[in-house]
C-alpha positions in Angstrom: 0.0 0.1 -0.2 2.8 2.7 0.6 4.5 2.0 -2.1 0.9 2.3 -4.3 0.3 5.2 -3.0 3.4 7.0 -3.8 3.0 6.3 -7.3 -0.2 8.1 -7.2 0.6 11.1 -5.5 4.1 11.2 -8.3 1.0 10.1 -10.5 -0.4 13.1 -9.5 -3.9 10.5 -8.8 -3.4 11.3 -5.4 -3.1 14.7 -3.3 -1.7 12.7 -0.2 -0.3 9.3 1.0 -2.5 8.2 3.0 0.1 5.9 4.8 2.4 8.3 5.7 3.5 7.9 9.3 1.4 4.7 9.4 4.1 2.4 11.1 4.9 -0.6 9.5 3.4 -3.8 11.3 5.8 -6.5 13.2 8.2 -8.4 11.1 6.7 -12.2 10.8 9.4 -15.3 12.6 11.5 -15.7 9.4 12.8 -18.7 11.2 9.7 -20.8 11.1 8.7 -23.4 12.8 11.3 -24.1 16.1 13.9 -26.0 15.5 14.0 -29.2 18.4 16.5 -29.0 21.0 18.9 -32.3 21.8 17.0 -31.9 24.5 13.5 -31.6 23.2 14.5 -35.0 21.3 16.1 -36.7 24.6 12.2 -36.4 26.4 10.6 -38.2 23.0 12.7 -40.5 23.7 12.4 -41.0 27.1 8.0 -41.1 26.7 8.4 -43.5 23.3 11.8 -45.9 23.3 12.3 -48.8 21.0 9.2 -50.7 20.6 6.4 -47.9 19.8 5.1 -46.8 16.8 5.7 -43.4 18.1 10.0 -44.2 18.4 9.8 -45.0 14.7 7.9 -41.5 13.7 10.3 -39.7 15.4 13.6 -42.0 13.8 12.5 -42.6 10.4 12.3 -38.2 10.2 15.7 -37.4 11.8 17.5 -40.1 11.4 16.3 -39.2 7.0 16.0 -35.5 6.7 12.4 -36.4 4.9 9.4 -33.7 5.1 6.4 -35.4 6.5 5.0 -35.6 2.7 8.1 -37.8 1.9 8.5 -39.7 5.3 5.0 -41.3 5.4 5.8 -42.7 1.8 8.7 -44.5 2.7 8.7 -48.0 2.8 10.9 -51.6 2.5 9.8 -50.8 -1.1 12.5 -47.5 -1.4 15.5 -49.2 0.2 17.8 -51.5 -2.0 21.0 -53.0 -0.5 20.7 -50.8 2.9 19.7 -47.9 0.7 16.8 -46.0 0.5 16.1 -43.4 -2.5 13.0 -41.4 -3.3 11.4 -38.7 -5.6 11.2 -36.2 -2.8 7.2 -34.8 -3.2 7.8 -30.6 -3.4 10.7 -30.7 -5.6 10.9 -34.2 -7.3 15.0 -34.0 -6.5 15.7 -37.7 -6.1 17.3 -38.7 -2.3 19.4 -41.5 -1.9 19.9 -41.9 2.4 21.6 -45.0 3.3 19.6 -46.8 6.5 22.0 -45.9 9.1 22.5 -48.6 11.6 20.5 -46.0 14.5 17.5 -46.5 12.4 17.6 -49.7 11.5 17.4 -51.1 14.9 13.8 -48.8 15.4 13.1 -50.0 12.6 13.9 -54.0 12.7 11.6 -53.4 16.2 9.1 -51.4 14.4 6.2 -51.5 14.5 6.2 -50.2 10.9 3.3 -51.2 8.0 3.6 -53.1 5.4 3.8 -50.3 3.1 4.7 -47.7 4.7 7.4 -47.7 8.4 5.3 -45.2 9.1 2.2 -46.3 10.1 -1.3 -45.8 12.2 -2.9 -48.1 15.1 -3.3 -51.1 12.6 -0.7 -50.9 10.6 -1.8 -48.8 8.0 0.0 -45.4 5.7 -1.0 -42.0 6.7 -1.6 -39.0 4.9 1.6 -36.3 6.4 -1.9 -34.1 7.4 -3.5 -37.1 9.3 0.6 -37.9 10.5 0.4 -34.0 11.4 -2.2 -34.8 13.8 -1.2 -37.9 15.8 2.7 -36.4 15.1 1.7 -33.6 17.2 -0.3 -35.6 19.8 2.5 -37.9 20.3 4.8 -34.6 21.2 2.3 -33.4 23.5 2.8 -36.4 25.5 6.2 -36.4 26.1 5.4 -32.3 27.1 7.0 -30.6 23.9 3.8 -29.4 22.7 5.2 -26.2 21.0 6.9 -29.2 18.0 6.4 -30.2 15.2 7.5 -32.5 12.2 9.7 -29.8 10.6 11.1 -28.0 12.9 12.6 -32.4 13.2 14.2 -31.3 10.2 15.6 -28.6 11.6 17.0 -30.2 13.9 18.6 -33.1 11.9 20.0 -30.4 9.4 21.6 -28.3 12.5 23.0 -32.1 14.1 24.4 -32.5 10.4 26.1 -29.3 9.6 27.2 -29.2 13.0 28.7 -32.5 12.6 31.0 -30.7 9.4 28.7 -31.8 6.5 29.2 -29.4 3.7 26.9 -27.5 1.3 26.2 -30.2 -0.6 26.2 -33.1 1.5 23.5 -31.1 3.3 21.5 -30.5 -0.4 22.2 -34.4 -1.4 20.6 -35.6 2.8 17.8 -32.6 2.6 17.0 -32.5 -1.6 17.4 -29.1 -1.7 19.9 -26.8 -4.5 20.2 -23.5 -5.4 22.6 -23.7 -2.2 20.3 -20.9 -0.2 19.0 -23.6 2.7 22.4 -25.6 2.7 24.4 -22.5 3.6 21.8 -21.0 6.4 23.6 -24.2 8.5 26.4 -24.6 7.1 26.8 -20.3 7.9 25.2 -21.3 11.4 27.4 -24.2 12.5 30.4 -22.0 11.2 30.0 -19.7 13.9 29.5 -21.5 16.2 32.9 -23.6 15.0 34.5 -19.6 14.8 33.1 -18.5 18.3 34.5 -21.4 20.2 37.9 -21.5 18.8 38.5 -18.0 19.0 37.4 -16.9 22.4 40.8 -17.0 23.9 41.3 -13.6 21.9 39.4 -11.9 24.0 41.9 -12.4 27.0 44.2 -9.7 28.1 47.2 -12.4 28.8 48.1 -13.1 24.5 
């Protein structure tokens, strides 16, 4: 509206900029869904141990880095020789994801569905909407009412970057393209490492 009124005044279509003096609205949180912390993950694991379907949900999300809509489609048919290959729903990017030992242990304990690892109470596949609702209930039961599946994907990306993943590796894992998203996580991880390795420079005895 501010730009429109400026244009109207300059074009002599309006005499007064009606937006003059109006404060800008507060900016929305650009970070979106809050990322899970390690304490959040530990609290969920304590409430939902290996052998529960709720634990399968968590581990599929965090140890594949898939979006909710892709995680609910992942099943044994996508895995060959311990490696899952899946075309992502949002971007059509094919991701290749080894099933790492910690996830393999959870999947072996189950319960999983016949077609998908993430399943409902009767072993049935779930839509991403139904899964989102059930996952939120599981989070609430673990005392994590403000946490979501997307926030867990952020935690996975943060963990990978903190462990030294490059931008190219992050893009391969999470199906990103263009470098922007991967750079967000590598920059944050690099800042942490630089801070830890540089704090001694504040001392007065250099």
